[in-house]
C-alpha positions in Angstrom: -29.0 9.4 -12.0 -28.3 13.1 -11.6 -30.3 16.3 -11.2 -29.2 19.9 -11.7 -30.7 23.0 -10.1 -29.8 26.6 -10.8 -29.7 28.6 -7.6 -28.6 32.0 -9.1 -27.3 33.2 -12.4 -23.9 31.6 -12.1 -24.4 29.1 -9.3 -26.0 25.6 -9.5 -26.1 22.4 -7.5 -26.1 18.8 -8.7 -27.1 15.7 -6.9 -25.8 12.3 -8.0 -26.8 8.7 -7.3 -25.5 5.5 -8.8 -26.1 1.8 -8.1 -24.0 -1.0 -9.5 -24.2 -4.8 -8.8 -21.0 -6.8 -9.1 -21.5 -10.2 -10.9 -19.4 -13.2 -11.8 -15.8 -13.3 -10.5 -16.0 -9.8 -9.1 -18.9 -10.8 -6.9 -17.1 -13.9 -5.7 -13.8 -12.1 -4.9 -12.4 -12.6 -1.4 -12.1 -8.8 -1.1 -15.8 -8.4 -1.7 -16.6 -11.3 0.7 -14.5 -9.9 3.5 -14.8 -6.1 3.2 -17.3 -5.2 0.6 -20.7 -6.0 -0.8 -21.9 -7.0 -4.3 -24.3 -4.1 -4.2 -22.3 -0.8 -4.8 -23.8 2.6 -4.1 -22.5 6.1 -4.8 -24.0 9.4 -3.9 -22.7 12.9 -4.2 -23.5 16.6 -4.1 -21.8 19.3 -6.1 -21.9 23.1 -5.9 -20.9 24.7 -9.2 -20.0 28.2 -10.2 -19.8 29.2 -13.9 -17.9 32.2 -15.2 
């Protein structure tokens, strides 16, 4: 999911969000059991200039 917004003529911002769920062998991995989670989230914010 993402959304763009133009601030000025050449400037814009973008917000990003992503959700992923690991399944099968990836979900059962020792790395996920010890350090991670089967629910994976990502969020970001970008400032862009176009010329």
